C-alpha positions as CSV (number, residue, x, y, z in Angstrom):
1,M,7.2,12.0,5.8
2,Q,8.5,13.2,2.5
3,Y,11.7,11.7,1.1
4,S,14.7,13.8,2.0
5,T,17.3,13.2,4.7
6,S,14.3,12.5,7.0
7,A,12.1,10.7,4.5
8,L,11.5,7.0,3.8
9,L,9.0,5.7,6.2
10,F,9.7,3.0,8.7
11,G,10.8,5.0,11.7
12,A,8.4,3.5,14.2
13,L,9.9,0.1,13.6
14,A,12.5,0.7,16.3
15,L,9.7,0.9,18.8
16,A,8.5,-2.6,17.9
17,S,11.0,-4.5,20.0
18,G,10.1,-4.4,23.7
19,S,13.5,-6.0,24.5
20,M,15.3,-2.8,23.3
21,A,15.6,-0.4,26.2
22,Q,17.1,2.1,23.7
23,S,14.9,2.4,20.6
24,T,17.1,4.9,18.7
25,P,20.8,5.5,18.3
26,P,22.2,8.0,20.9
27,A,21.3,11.6,20.3
28,N,25.0,12.6,20.4
29,F,25.8,10.3,17.5
30,G,27.3,12.1,14.5
31,I,25.6,12.3,11.1
32,K,27.6,11.0,8.1
33,F,25.5,12.8,5.5
34,P,24.2,16.0,7.2
35,N,22.9,17.3,3.8
36,G,21.0,14.1,3.0
37,I,21.8,10.7,1.7
38,E,20.4,11.9,-1.7
39,V,24.0,13.1,-2.5
40,L,24.6,9.4,-3.4
41,N,22.1,9.6,-6.3
42,T,24.5,11.8,-8.3
43,G,28.2,12.7,-8.3
44,H,30.9,10.1,-8.8
45,N,30.2,8.0,-11.9
46,G,26.7,9.5,-11.9
47,G,25.8,8.0,-8.6
48,L,22.9,5.6,-7.9
49,N,20.8,7.3,-10.6
50,A,23.3,6.1,-13.3
51,I,23.3,2.4,-12.3
52,P,22.8,0.5,-15.6
53,L,19.2,-0.8,-15.8
54,S,18.1,-4.1,-17.1
55,S,16.3,-4.0,-20.4
56,Y,12.6,-4.8,-20.3
57,T,9.5,-5.4,-22.2
58,R,6.1,-4.4,-20.9
59,T,2.6,-5.7,-21.3
60,K,-0.5,-3.7,-20.1
61,W,-3.3,-5.7,-18.6
62,P,-6.7,-5.2,-20.3
63,W,-8.9,-2.8,-18.4
64,G,-11.2,-4.7,-16.0
65,T,-9.0,-6.7,-13.6
66,I,-6.5,-5.7,-11.0
67,P,-4.2,-7.6,-8.5
68,R,-5.8,-8.0,-5.2
69,T,-3.1,-6.1,-3.3
70,C,-3.5,-3.1,-5.7
71,M,-7.3,-3.3,-5.3
72,S,-6.9,-3.1,-1.6
73,Q,-4.7,0.0,-1.9
74,A,-7.2,1.6,-4.3
75,N,-10.0,1.0,-1.9
76,E,-8.0,2.6,0.8
77,G,-8.4,5.8,-1.3
78,Y,-5.2,6.0,-3.3
79,C,-7.0,5.7,-6.6
80,N,-10.4,4.9,-8.1
81,P,-10.0,1.2,-9.0
82,Y,-11.3,2.0,-12.5
83,D,-8.3,4.3,-12.9
84,V,-5.6,1.8,-12.0
85,E,-3.3,0.7,-14.9
86,V,-1.6,-2.7,-14.4
87,Y,1.5,-3.7,-16.2
88,D,3.7,-6.8,-16.3
89,V,7.2,-5.6,-16.8
90,K,9.6,-8.4,-17.8
91,Y,13.2,-7.7,-17.4
92,S,15.9,-9.4,-19.4
93,D,17.4,-11.0,-16.3
94,C,14.3,-12.6,-15.0
95,S,11.6,-14.7,-16.7
96,V,9.1,-13.7,-14.0
97,P,7.6,-10.3,-14.7
98,V,7.3,-7.6,-12.1
99,T,3.7,-6.4,-11.6
100,V,3.3,-2.6,-11.5
101,C,0.1,-0.8,-10.5
102,R,-0.1,2.9,-11.5
103,C,-3.0,5.3,-10.9
104,N,-3.5,7.2,-14.1
105,N,-3.0,10.6,-12.4
106,A,0.3,9.6,-10.8
107,P,3.3,11.8,-11.7
108,M,5.8,9.2,-12.8
109,S,5.2,7.6,-16.2
110,I,5.3,3.8,-16.6
111,N,8.6,4.2,-18.3
112,Q,10.1,6.1,-15.4
113,I,8.8,3.5,-13.0
114,S,10.1,0.6,-15.1
115,E,13.5,2.2,-15.3
116,A,13.7,2.8,-11.5
117,I,12.8,-0.8,-10.8
118,G,15.2,-2.0,-13.5
119,R,18.1,-0.3,-11.7
120,L,17.5,-2.5,-8.7
121,P,19.8,-5.6,-9.1
122,V,17.8,-8.7,-9.8
123,K,18.9,-10.6,-6.7
124,G,17.3,-7.9,-4.6
125,R,14.5,-7.0,-7.0
126,Q,13.1,-10.5,-7.0
127,W,12.0,-10.1,-3.3
128,G,9.5,-7.5,-4.2
129,L,6.0,-8.6,-5.3
130,H,4.0,-5.5,-6.3
131,F,5.3,-2.0,-7.0
132,S,2.6,0.6,-6.8
133,H,2.6,4.3,-7.7
134,Y,0.0,6.9,-6.7
135,V,-0.3,10.7,-6.8
136,G,1.4,12.7,-4.0
137,N,3.3,15.8,-3.2
138,G,7.1,15.4,-3.1
139,C,8.4,11.8,-2.8
140,S,7.2,9.5,-0.1
141,A,7.2,5.7,0.2
142,W,6.5,2.7,2.3
143,A,7.0,-1.0,2.3
144,S,4.2,-3.3,3.4
145,G,5.1,-7.0,3.6
146,V,6.8,-7.7,0.3
147,N,5.1,-4.8,-1.5
148,L,6.5,-1.3,-2.2
149,A,4.4,1.8,-2.7
150,I,5.6,5.2,-4.0
151,L,3.6,8.4,-3.5
152,G,4.6,11.4,-5.7
153,N,7.5,11.9,-8.0
154,C,10.5,9.7,-6.9
155,G,12.1,9.8,-10.3
156,G,15.8,10.6,-10.1
157,V,15.8,9.6,-6.4
158,Q,17.0,6.0,-6.8
159,S,18.0,6.0,-3.1
160,V,14.3,5.8,-2.2
161,W,13.9,2.6,-4.1
162,F,16.9,1.0,-2.5
163,H,15.8,2.2,1.0
164,E,12.4,0.6,0.7
165,L,13.7,-2.5,-0.9
166,T,16.2,-2.8,2.0
167,H,13.2,-2.9,4.4
168,I,11.8,-5.8,2.5
169,L,15.2,-7.6,2.4
170,D,15.6,-6.9,6.1
171,S,12.5,-8.9,7.0
172,W,12.3,-11.5,4.3
173,A,15.5,-12.3,2.5
174,G,17.9,-13.8,5.0
175,P,19.0,-11.2,7.5
176,G,15.6,-11.6,9.0
177,T,13.0,-14.1,7.9
178,N,9.2,-14.4,7.8
179,G,8.7,-10.8,8.7
180,N,11.1,-10.8,11.7
181,A,13.3,-7.9,10.8
182,Y,17.0,-8.3,11.6
183,S,17.3,-4.6,12.3
184,L,14.9,-5.1,15.3
185,Q,17.2,-7.6,16.8
186,N,19.7,-6.8,19.6
187,E,22.6,-7.8,17.4
188,W,22.1,-4.9,15.0
189,K,21.6,-2.5,17.9
190,Q,24.9,-3.5,19.4
191,I,26.6,-3.2,16.0
192,V,25.3,0.4,15.6
193,L,26.4,1.3,19.2
194,K,30.0,0.2,18.4
195,G,30.3,3.2,16.1
196,S,29.9,7.0,16.7
197,C,27.6,8.0,13.8
198,V,24.7,6.9,11.6
199,A,24.1,7.8,8.0
200,T,21.4,10.5,8.4
201,G,19.5,12.5,11.0
202,Y,16.5,10.4,10.1
203,A,18.4,7.2,11.0
204,R,19.4,8.7,14.4
205,Q,15.9,10.1,15.1
206,S,13.7,7.2,13.9
207,G,15.4,4.0,15.1
208,F,17.7,1.1,14.4
209,P,15.7,-0.2,11.3
210,E,16.2,3.1,9.7
211,S,19.9,3.0,10.3
212,Y,19.8,-0.4,8.6
213,A,17.8,0.8,5.6
214,E,20.0,3.9,5.1
215,A,23.1,1.6,5.3
216,G,21.4,-0.4,2.6
217,I,21.5,2.6,0.3
218,M,25.2,2.9,1.1
219,T,25.7,-0.8,0.3
220,A,24.1,-0.3,-3.1
221,Y,26.4,2.6,-3.7
222,H,29.4,0.5,-2.6
223,G,28.5,-2.3,-5.0
224,N,27.5,-0.3,-8.0
225,V,29.2,3.1,-7.9
226,Q,32.5,3.2,-5.9
227,S,33.8,1.8,-2.6
228,I,31.9,3.3,0.3
229,W,35.1,3.4,2.2
230,N,36.3,6.2,-0.1
231,L,33.7,8.4,1.7
232,D,35.4,8.1,5.1
233,V,32.7,6.1,6.9
234,G,34.9,4.8,9.7
235,C,32.5,6.2,12.3
236,M,30.0,3.6,11.2
237,A,32.4,0.9,10.0
238,D,30.7,-2.0,11.8
239,Q,27.3,-1.1,10.4
240,M,28.7,-1.0,6.9
241,G,30.6,-4.2,7.4
242,K,27.6,-6.1,8.5
243,N,25.2,-4.6,6.0
244,I,27.6,-5.3,3.1
245,E,28.0,-8.8,4.3
246,Q,24.3,-9.4,4.4
247,L,23.0,-7.4,1.5
248,G,26.0,-6.8,-0.8
249,G,25.1,-9.8,-3.0
250,L,21.5,-8.7,-3.3
251,L,22.1,-5.0,-4.0
252,T,25.0,-5.3,-6.4
253,R,24.6,-5.8,-10.2
254,Q,26.4,-8.9,-11.2
255,A,27.1,-9.9,-14.8
256,G,24.9,-12.8,-15.9
257,A,22.9,-12.8,-12.7
258,T,19.3,-13.9,-13.0
259,C,16.4,-14.4,-10.6
260,N,16.2,-17.7,-8.8
261,R,12.9,-17.3,-6.9
262,Y,9.6,-15.3,-6.8
263,W,6.5,-14.8,-4.7
264,T,3.2,-16.3,-5.7
265,K,1.4,-13.7,-7.8
266,D,-1.8,-12.2,-6.4
267,P,-5.0,-13.4,-7.9
268,A,-6.8,-10.8,-10.0
269,V,-10.1,-9.3,-9.0
270,C,-12.7,-7.4,-10.9
271,M,-12.3,-3.6,-10.7
272,G,-16.0,-3.2,-10.2
273,P,-19.5,-3.5,-11.6
274,A,-18.8,-1.4,-14.7
275,A,-15.9,-3.7,-15.7
276,R,-18.1,-6.8,-14.9
277,D,-21.0,-5.4,-16.9
278,A,-18.7,-4.6,-19.8
279,G,-17.7,-8.3,-19.9
280,N,-14.1,-7.6,-18.9
281,C,-14.0,-9.9,-15.9
282,P,-15.0,-13.4,-16.9
283,G,-12.4,-15.9,-15.9
284,L,-10.2,-13.2,-14.7
285,R,-6.5,-13.9,-15.4
286,K,-5.3,-17.5,-15.1
287,A,-1.6,-16.4,-15.4
288,S,-1.9,-14.2,-12.3
289,V,-1.9,-17.3,-10.1
290,D,0.7,-19.5,-11.9
291,T,2.7,-21.5,-9.4
292,S,5.8,-22.0,-11.6
293,I,7.4,-20.0,-14.4
294,D,10.3,-21.4,-16.5
295,G,11.2,-23.9,-13.9
296,L,11.1,-21.5,-10.9
297,K,8.6,-22.4,-8.3
298,A,6.5,-19.7,-6.7
299,E,6.9,-19.3,-2.9
300,P,3.7,-18.5,-1.0
301,V,3.6,-15.0,0.5
302,P,3.9,-15.4,4.3
303,A,1.4,-13.6,6.5
304,V,2.9,-10.5,8.1
305,A,3.4,-10.8,11.8
306,P,0.8,-8.7,13.7
307,E,3.6,-6.6,15.3
308,L,5.1,-5.7,11.9
309,K,1.7,-5.2,10.3
310,K,0.8,-2.6,13.0
311,I,4.1,-0.8,12.4
312,E,3.7,-0.8,8.6
313,E,0.1,0.6,8.9
314,K,1.4,3.5,11.0
315,E,4.1,4.2,8.4
316,R,1.5,4.1,5.6
317,I,-0.5,6.7,7.4
318,E,2.6,8.9,8.0
319,A,3.6,8.7,4.4
320,S,0.2,9.6,3.2
321,K,0.0,12.7,5.4
322,E,3.4,13.9,4.2
323,A,2.3,13.3,0.6
324,G,-0.8,15.5,1.1
325,Y,-3.6,13.0,1.6
326,I,-6.4,13.6,4.0
327,V,-6.3,10.6,6.4
328,N,-9.8,9.6,7.6
329,N,-10.6,8.1,11.0
330,N,-10.9,4.6,9.6
331,G,-7.5,4.7,8.0
332,T,-8.6,5.3,4.4
333,V,-7.2,8.3,2.6
334,T,-8.6,11.0,0.3
335,W,-6.6,13.0,-2.2
336,P,-8.0,16.6,-1.9
337,E,-8.6,17.0,-5.6
338,D,-10.7,13.9,-5.7
339,L,-13.3,15.1,-3.2
340,E,-15.3,17.0,-5.8
341,K,-15.2,14.0,-8.2
342,R,-16.4,11.6,-5.6
343,N,-19.1,13.9,-4.3
344,N,-20.3,14.2,-7.9
345,G,-20.8,10.4,-8.1
346,A,-17.6,9.1,-9.8
347,P,-18.0,5.3,-10.1
348,K,-16.4,3.2,-7.3
349,G,-15.1,-0.3,-7.7
350,F,-15.8,-3.4,-5.7
351,T,-14.3,-3.8,-2.2
352,A,-11.6,-6.4,-2.4
């Protein structure tokens, strides 16, 4: 699904809890933002798009190696592994760089990507491991475990980045832990049902996790732009109260804040035979598996629970279709313009 009022892809999450007789908010619930939550990206004080960004420096990896997660995505069809650019983006508020993978035909430049990530407050940003960007129509996205992937041009749509980050925080940063999303628990359902509206039609249609993620956008707005209560959100006051309580400290820029944790970095793998034969893969990248940086100890990435993994896979497929990819029977994807290149023998990398 493309990013709009009904974009941002985690809708089927609400179906994941068998204990929930009702998997979505009531159909007669009101919609707070009938024209789309994107209105929060602009407007008062410039909206979410005008949140100050952390300054950064950037280092591009030498061609030849790629993080294992990005290699897996490439081999799913989002990019030829040889065409993936890898960057370490180090922000001024964290000694641990963010790893960004970008296919060289993706519409957003590395500067645009770095700025969008840099507008995510560090206390929330530190919970994401890899940020990936691939070609696509419109703006679609999905979160998988602790990784975030963007398809198409999501520049100037800061809400999409906050939405997907909220999905990661929901499952890993305290509200829920070890992949057990808080938004799938009965407590959140009951909080939603105390009100009479949700943020968007997408949240009403797609399930309780989406109401949580949309509320996360509103929490970011509350912490960085102006009080959300100024927008007359009484119909979802309990949702906002709980979301702000849980995520306010993670989604609000705070003077002097720095990162205090990070995930263990993926090991690097060789892009493929051409990179190996060119001598660009020996020893790979020792730094990619460092277990401590400037006194911070890396935390191992937990395995995604089978239930959540199944839901995330469904959402990846939906996002890919909306972005214009051909989805093959085995779950891999093909960008239509790449068919001719591949049929003409464009080199393919190793399978991770």
